C-alpha positions, 0 to 999 in steps of 0.5 A: 479496529477492523479495516486496512492500513499500510506503511512504507519504509525505503530500506535503502536509506532506513527511512519512511517514504513520504507522499507516496500515492497509494490506491485501495482497489477491491476485485469482483471477478474480472473487474475491480473498483477503486475504493480509496486513494491517499498519500503516505504521511511523514511517518510513511503511513496510512493509518486507515483507508476509507472503505464504505463497507469492509467486507470479505473478498480480494483486495489490492494495494497499488503503491505509485513509487516511481514518482517518489524515487524521482523526487529523491533523484534515484533511478528505480526499476518498479514504476509501481508495486501492486500487493494483492491479498485476501480478507477473510475476516472483516472483523480483523485489521489488515496491516500490509507494510511495503519495504522498498528500495530502488530495485527491490521490494518486500511485503508481509502481513503486519499487525 
């Protein structure tokens, strides 16, 4: 199934990051449009963002991680993580995982 999904793992405790707000935006030149906003589920996942027309182009996921760490009573460095990526084939699925800890993060294109 084509589209965009994500999940967040808190690598410092080895558990999913639950109830993190994640925004999906699409870039059009110098501007961007908010396409969808969701919260991660109990497994730290957003299985599918709601996108009216999934097309080639530049997208961004914005993970609002400050509130998550505050709920955990953990000091952190990054208030949000922004991941820019390019969709080149709208018939494919794009899974963009995020590994977080209070002072670092990592990402990759998943499957």
